[in-house]
Structures are given as structure tokens and as C-alpha cells.
C-alpha positions, 0 to 999 in steps of 0.5 A: 956832356951826354943827355943821360949825364945832364939828367943825372946831374939835374936829379942829384941837384934836386935831391940835394936841394930837397935834403937841404930843405930848400925844396919844401913841397912837391910843387917847388920840386916840379917848378925847379925841374921845369926851370932846369930842364928849360935852361938845359934845353936852351943851352944844348940847342945853342951848343948844337947851333954853334 
């Protein structure tokens, strides 16, 4: 998956969570973005090492 597609998928997820009111504050949104970016960075770096 290309980098742009990963970001697009991530943003769609954040928007969906916000609309479902699972994210109630901007701090929760930032925390979720950081968590997702860290996990996608780890996943992509592991994939590059294989």
C-alpha cells in the first residue's frame, strides 16, 4: 500500500470515529493519530526489512 493510501485510510478512520462520537475531544483525536502513525510506521519499517 502506498504512503498516500495509508494516510487516506487513517484519516477516514479518524473521521468515522469522530462522527460516531468515539472521539470527543481534539486531544483524543491527536492521541489516536499518534498511535495510528506509530503503528503504521512500525508496520512499514518491518515490511521494508523483510
